[in-house]
N, C-alpha and C positions, 0 to 999 in steps of 0.2 A: 360464480361471478361475475356480473357482465361489467365493463368500461365503456363508459361511453365517448363519442368519438374527441369531445373537449379532454377529457380526462388524460387520454391518450398523448393529445397534445401539449396537455401541461407536464406528463412524467416526461416526454422527447424534450420540451425547451429545460426543464429543470438539469438531463443531461447533456445540454447542448447539442442535442441531433437535428437537424432538419431532415422530416418524413415528407417523401409524395405522399397523395392521399392514396394510393395501393399499400404504401408501406402502412398508412393510420391502420386501411382494414386490417390489416394481416395480424399487425403487433395487438390491435384491440383483440384478437381470438385468442393471440398467444399471449398474452398478458394473463387474459383471464384464465385458460387453464393452468399458466403458473400458480395465479390465485388460489385456485380451488385447489391444486397440489398441496400449497401450504399450508391450506385450511384443514385438510385430511390430515397432515403432520401436526398441526397441533391437537387432535384427538386423539393422539398417542398417548398412553397412560406410563407417564416417565417417574411415577412417584419410585422414589428409590434407588434410581439411578444417580450415581457422581456423576457431575458435570466434568468434561474432558477438555483441555485444550489440546492435544494431540494424543495418539494414542501407541506409539513407538518404544516408547517411556525414555528414548533419548533424553539427554541432561546437556546445555551448553557447558564446553567447557571451556571458563575463560581465566585468563590469568590478573593477578595484580597488576594495574596502570599505575607503573612506578618509574620516576625516570634515575639515572644514572649519569654520573658524574664522568666526565672524559676529560683528560689530559689537554692542554692549549693546543697541542700539536694537532692534535689528533681530530680538536674541534676546527681549529683551522683548514684542514684537510676534507673535513665532509664540506664544510661551507664553500670551499672552492668548487668542492664536484656540483654544485648546485646549478641549474640552467640560468636562474634569475636571483639576485639575493638584494638583500636592502638592509645594509649596517651587518649584524650578528642574526639575520632571520631570514627565512629561504620566502621567498616572494611566489604568489601563486596566484591564480586566477580567480577571480572573486568567487564564493558560493551563492549568494544573494545578490542581487541589482536592482 
């Protein structure tokens, strides 16, 4: 499969990449080889093969997320150790701004 210079420029724009003319020429060939290889993979007979997300058999060990009550003195001690707080809450940097 071959790609035009315009297609490579479009892909670069989607990836927010600025490419030089030499890079466009190089990636035109490299991307074509990658797409050819993907085409070969699509021809492989996978009938009877079970889909897998990972092959190690490992399983996440998650504990139940539950709160525990602490006495007033322990709560005050924990809050006093916070670098910044507002009332009875820990104050942290914003996750989304």
